[in-house]
C-alpha positions as CSV (number, residue, x, y, z in Angstrom):
1,X,-7.5,26.7,39.1
2,X,-11.1,25.9,39.1
3,X,-12.9,22.9,38.4
4,X,-13.6,23.7,34.1
5,X,-10.3,24.9,33.7
6,X,-9.0,21.5,35.5
7,X,-11.3,19.5,33.0
8,X,-10.4,21.5,29.7
9,X,-6.3,20.9,30.5
10,X,-7.3,17.0,31.6
11,X,-8.9,17.1,27.9
12,X,-5.9,19.2,25.8
13,X,-3.7,16.1,27.5
14,X,-5.7,13.6,26.7
15,X,-6.1,15.2,23.4
16,X,-2.1,15.3,22.8
17,X,-1.9,12.0,24.4
18,X,-4.5,10.4,21.4
19,X,-2.1,12.4,18.9
20,X,1.2,10.7,20.1
21,X,0.0,7.2,20.5
22,X,-1.8,8.1,17.3
23,X,1.5,8.6,15.3
24,X,3.3,5.6,17.0
25,X,1.0,3.8,15.5
26,X,1.3,4.6,12.2
27,X,5.3,4.2,13.1
28,X,4.8,0.6,13.8
29,X,2.3,0.1,11.1
30,X,5.1,1.3,8.5
31,X,7.8,-0.7,9.7
32,X,7.0,-4.4,9.6
33,X,9.2,-6.7,9.7
34,X,12.1,-4.6,8.6
35,X,9.7,-3.7,5.5
36,X,8.5,-0.8,4.5
37,X,5.6,0.0,1.8
38,X,6.2,1.9,-1.6
39,X,4.8,4.6,-0.7
40,X,7.2,5.2,2.4
41,X,9.7,4.2,0.6
42,X,9.5,6.7,-2.0
43,X,9.1,9.4,0.5
44,X,12.3,8.4,2.3
45,X,14.3,8.5,-0.8
46,X,12.3,11.3,-2.4
47,X,12.3,9.7,-5.7
48,X,8.8,8.8,-8.1
49,X,8.1,5.8,-9.5
50,X,10.8,5.6,-12.6
51,X,13.3,6.3,-10.7
52,X,12.1,3.9,-7.9
53,X,11.3,1.2,-10.6
54,X,15.1,2.1,-12.2
55,X,16.9,1.2,-8.9
56,X,14.8,-2.1,-8.4
57,X,15.9,-3.3,-11.8
58,X,19.6,-1.9,-10.7
59,X,18.9,-4.2,-7.9
60,X,19.7,-1.9,-5.6
61,X,16.1,-2.2,-3.8
62,X,14.8,-5.5,-2.7
63,X,11.3,-5.3,-2.9
64,X,8.5,-8.4,-2.8
65,X,4.6,-7.7,-4.0
66,X,1.6,-9.0,-2.2
67,X,-2.0,-8.7,-4.4
68,X,-1.3,-4.7,-5.1
69,X,0.9,-4.2,-2.5
70,X,4.6,-3.4,-2.7
71,X,6.8,-3.6,0.4
72,X,10.7,-2.7,-0.3
73,X,13.3,-4.3,2.7
74,X,14.5,-1.4,4.8
75,X,18.0,-2.6,4.8
76,X,18.4,-2.0,0.4
77,X,17.2,1.3,1.7
78,X,20.2,1.9,4.2
79,X,22.5,0.7,1.8
80,X,20.9,2.8,-1.3
81,X,21.6,6.0,1.1
82,X,25.5,4.7,2.0
83,X,26.6,4.0,-1.3
84,X,25.6,7.7,-2.1
85,X,28.3,10.5,-3.2
86,X,29.4,11.5,0.9
87,X,30.5,14.8,-1.2
88,X,27.8,17.1,-2.7
């Protein structure tokens, strides 16, 4: 292996490492102390605003609002999923 090829391999490895670290940090930021942002909760449940707020109104999702941001207790998402029908 020549020096140029080795440098290209190193650059590729650093790029892969950077992407992995970026993904880990994004995941850490999306679950803070057992809370996730509304957008992430909606993505997990695969529902839009209407159904999301129906769950909130029914007491199935625990939320907190800070300014314009809405946070959802992750445990309430898990409980909602586990309360669903086991059969399709």
